[in-house]
C-alpha positions in Angstrom: 104.4 91.0 58.6 106.5 88.3 60.4 103.5 87.4 62.6 101.3 87.1 59.4 103.9 84.7 57.9 103.8 82.6 61.1 100.0 82.7 61.0 100.0 81.3 57.5 102.5 78.6 58.4 100.7 77.6 61.6 97.2 77.6 59.8 98.2 76.3 56.4 95.9 73.3 56.8 92.9 75.5 57.2 93.7 77.2 53.9 94.7 74.1 52.0 91.7 72.0 52.9 89.2 74.4 51.2 91.4 74.8 48.2 91.7 71.0 47.9 87.9 70.6 48.1 87.4 73.4 45.6 89.9 71.7 43.2 87.9 68.4 43.5 84.6 70.2 42.8 86.1 72.0 39.8 87.4 68.7 38.4 84.0 67.1 38.8 82.3 70.1 37.1 84.7 69.9 34.2 84.4 66.1 34.0 80.7 66.2 33.6 80.7 69.3 31.4 78.8 71.4 33.9 79.0 75.2 33.7 81.8 76.6 35.8 80.4 80.1 36.3 78.0 79.2 39.2 80.9 77.4 40.9 83.1 80.5 40.6 80.4 82.6 42.1 80.0 80.1 44.9 83.8 80.2 45.5 83.8 84.0 45.6 80.9 84.3 48.1 82.4 81.5 50.3 85.8 83.2 50.2 84.3 86.6 51.2 82.2 85.0 54.0 85.1 82.9 55.2 87.5 85.9 55.3 85.0 88.1 57.0 83.6 85.7 59.7 86.4 83.2 60.2 89.9 84.0 59.0 90.1 87.7 59.8 88.8 87.4 63.4 91.0 84.3 63.9 94.1 86.3 62.7 93.3 89.2 65.0 93.1 86.8 68.0 96.3 85.2 66.9 98.0 88.6 66.5 97.0 89.7 70.0 98.2 86.5 71.6 101.5 86.6 69.7 102.2 90.2 70.7 101.5 89.5 74.3 103.9 86.5 74.3 106.5 88.6 72.5 106.2 91.3 75.1 106.6 88.8 77.9 109.6 87.2 76.1 111.3 90.6 75.9 111.2 91.0 79.6 112.6 87.6 80.3 116.4 87.1 80.7 118.2 86.3 77.5 119.3 82.7 77.2 120.1 80.4 74.3 118.0 77.3 74.1 119.9 74.1 73.4 117.4 73.1 70.7 114.9 74.9 68.6 111.4 74.3 70.1 108.8 72.8 67.8 105.2 73.6 67.4 103.3 76.7 66.3 104.8 80.2 66.7 102.8 80.9 69.8 103.8 77.5 71.3 107.5 78.3 70.5 107.2 81.7 72.1 105.6 80.2 75.2 108.2 77.5 75.5 111.1 79.9 75.1 109.5 82.3 77.7 109.1 79.5 80.2 112.7 78.4 79.6 114.0 81.9 80.2 111.9 82.4 83.3 113.0 79.0 84.7 116.6 80.1 84.1 115.9 83.4 85.9 114.2 81.6 88.8 117.3 79.4 89.1 119.5 82.4 89.2 117.3 84.1 91.9 117.3 80.9 94.0 121.1 80.7 93.8 121.4 84.4 94.7 119.0 84.0 97.6 121.0 80.9 98.8 124.2 82.9 98.6 122.6 85.8 100.5 121.3 83.5 103.2 124.8 82.0 103.5 126.3 85.5 103.8 123.8 86.5 106.4 124.4 83.4 108.4 128.2 83.9 108.3 127.8 87.6 109.2 125.5 87.1 112.1 127.6 84.2 113.4 130.6 86.5 113.4 128.4 89.3 114.8 127.3 87.2 117.7 130.9 86.4 118.7 131.9 90.1 118.3 129.1 91.5 120.4 130.0 89.1 123.2 133.2 91.2 123.8 131.6 94.5 124.9 128.9 92.6 126.8 131.6 90.6 128.7 133.5 93.8 129.3 130.5 95.4 130.8 130.0 92.4 133.1 133.6 92.7 134.3 133.3 96.5 134.8 130.1 96.1 136.8 131.7 93.4 139.0 134.6 95.8 139.8 133.9 97.9 142.9 135.7 101.0 144.3 138.6 101.5 144.9 139.5 99.1 142.2 137.6 101.2 139.7 136.3 104.7 140.5 132.6 105.4 139.8 133.4 108.1 137.2 135.9 105.9 135.4 133.5 102.9 135.6 130.7 105.0 134.1 133.0 106.2 131.3 134.1 102.6 130.6 130.5 101.4 130.5 129.5 104.1 128.1 132.3 103.1 125.7 131.1 99.4 125.8 127.5 100.5 125.3 128.6 102.6 122.4 130.3 99.6 120.8 127.1 97.5 121.2 125.2 100.3 119.5 127.7 100.4 116.7 127.4 96.6 116.2 123.6 97.0 116.0 123.9 99.8 113.5 126.2 97.8 111.3 123.8 94.8 111.4 120.9 97.0 110.3 123.1 98.6 107.6 124.3 95.2 106.4 120.6 94.2 105.9 119.6 97.4 104.2 122.5 97.3 101.7 120.8 94.4 99.9 117.8 96.7 99.0 119.7 99.9 98.9 118.8 100.8 95.3 115.1 101.0 96.2 116.0 103.2 99.2 118.1 105.8 97.5 117.0 109.4 97.5 119.4 111.6 95.6 119.2 115.3 96.4 121.5 118.3 96.6 122.8 118.4 100.1 125.4 120.4 102.1 128.1 118.1 103.2 129.5 119.7 106.3 126.2 119.4 108.4 126.2 115.6 107.6 129.9 115.4 108.6 129.1 117.3 111.8 126.3 114.9 112.6 128.8 112.0 112.3 131.4 113.7 114.4 128.8 114.5 117.1 127.9 110.8 117.3 131.5 109.9 118.1 132.2 112.8 120.5 132.2 110.4 123.6 134.8 108.3 121.8 137.1 111.3 121.1 136.8 112.4 124.7 137.4 109.0 126.1 140.5 108.3 124.0 141.6 112.0 124.2 141.8 112.4 120.5 141.5 115.7 118.7 138.9 116.3 116.0 139.3 119.0 113.4 136.2 119.6 111.2 137.3 122.2 108.7 134.9 124.9 107.3 133.6 124.2 103.8 130.4 125.0 102.0 130.3 122.2 99.4 126.9 120.9 98.2 126.7 117.6 96.3 124.0 115.4 94.9 123.8 112.4 97.3 121.7 110.4 99.7 122.1 112.0 103.1 121.3 108.9 105.1 123.8 106.7 103.2 126.5 109.4 103.1 126.2 109.6 106.9 126.5 105.8 107.1 129.8 106.0 105.1 131.2 108.9 107.2 130.3 107.0 110.4 132.2 103.9 109.2 135.2 105.9 108.2 135.3 107.9 111.5 134.8 104.7 113.4 137.8 103.1 111.8 139.9 106.3 112.4 139.0 106.3 116.1 139.6 102.5 116.5 143.1 102.6 115.0 144.3 105.9 116.4 145.8 105.9 119.9 146.7 109.6 120.0 146.6 112.6 117.7 144.0 114.3 115.6 141.4 113.2 113.1 140.9 115.8 110.3 137.9 116.1 108.0 138.1 118.5 105.1 136.7 119.1 101.6 138.2 120.8 98.6 136.7 122.7 95.7 136.6 119.5 93.6 134.1 118.0 96.1 136.7 115.6 97.4 135.9 114.8 101.1 139.0 113.7 103.1 139.1 111.9 106.5 142.6 111.8 107.7 143.9 110.2 111.0 147.3 109.8 112.7 146.8 106.1 113.6 148.7 102.9 113.0 148.2 103.0 109.2 147.7 100.1 106.9 150.3 97.6 105.7 151.1 98.3 101.9 150.5 94.6 101.2 147.0 94.8 102.8 146.0 98.1 101.1 144.6 96.6 97.9 142.4 94.2 99.8 141.0 96.3 102.7 137.6 96.6 101.0 137.2 92.8 100.6 134.5 91.2 102.7 135.9 89.8 105.9 139.5 90.9 105.2 141.3 92.2 108.4 144.9 91.9 107.5 147.7 93.0 109.8 145.5 95.4 111.7 143.1 92.6 112.5 145.8 90.9 114.5 146.4 94.2 116.4 142.8 95.1 117.0 140.8 92.1 118.1 137.4 93.7 117.4 138.1 94.1 113.7 135.5 92.4 111.6 136.7 93.2 108.1 133.2 94.5 107.2 133.4 98.2 107.8 135.3 99.1 104.6 133.5 96.4 102.7 130.1 97.9 103.4 131.5 101.4 102.9 132.8 100.5 99.4 129.5 99.0 98.5 127.5 102.1 99.5 130.0 104.4 97.7 129.6 102.4 94.6 125.8 102.5 94.8 126.0 106.3 95.2 128.1 106.3 92.0 131.0 107.9 93.8 134.7 106.8 94.2 136.8 106.2 97.2 140.6 106.2 97.5 142.6 105.1 100.5 146.2 106.3 101.1 148.1 105.0 104.2 151.5 104.7 105.7 152.3 102.4 108.6 152.9 104.3 111.8 151.8 107.6 110.3 148.1 107.3 109.6 145.5 106.8 106.9 143.8 109.2 104.5 140.5 108.3 102.9 139.2 110.4 100.0 135.6 110.4 98.8 135.1 111.8 95.4 131.5 113.1 95.7 131.1 115.1 92.6 128.4 113.9 90.2 126.0 115.5 87.7 122.9 117.3 89.0 119.7 115.2 88.8 117.7 115.8 85.6 114.6 117.8 86.3 111.4 117.1 84.3 
């Protein structure tokens, strides 16, 4: 009904002109004392023909265009125009849609610019970081027995190569996070095999640093994305190994689907704890460990949020860190 009102308003001239001409004709007939009945019949026939062949088809076309424009407008971001656009209803719809789409385009351009800036900053830092293991490999290769025994040299080289692989994995993960929503595949998965896969990947690190690893038995199944949960566990185990000089790293899970990664490392300063998931924040530990990038926990937190889970970090300086992942979520709705 609203569109019909807009149609009458936008086309009032087309209705008023025939009425005005009819009024003039009726006045002339009355002035010259001519019979009005033939004129009334002519009005009736002209009205029926005009309604059937002109106004009704024109209204149908108007209605279709207006509905299409309204549908487009509903999908455009909501903004408030500074002034009320003038013109017909269709023209106003079109102008408002264009204004909203222009606003959305500006938002996307700003977002893309921020993303490009983030990527440039990350890869600048990544380039400097990856130089460290590459330089270390160069020094190791230049060392010859008896300065460095072959077995020790090979082990040291393996550690540096592992670091390079980790940096490459983090770079790929950083790129994929931007389009993570389209990549999610939520299914019911057993958690322990995923944790075992992450532990196996870091086995050379545990051996090289002579750290203990305790992966407890548990049979929990949760609704998650296996690939991204593995990414989270790798980041958390990587941090545990990096900041633990001796002791054991324990991975367990309780009946409430809370997965815990606990280490006996250097811990986190209480003042740094609220900020450890901020992008680029390294805090006190960043001054102790030169390879810290401040991106591991930032990326982990983003993935955990996308999975609609929660993460809690408990730590005490000199005693270790405990990270809890709350993985319980409703089962997916089946059609």
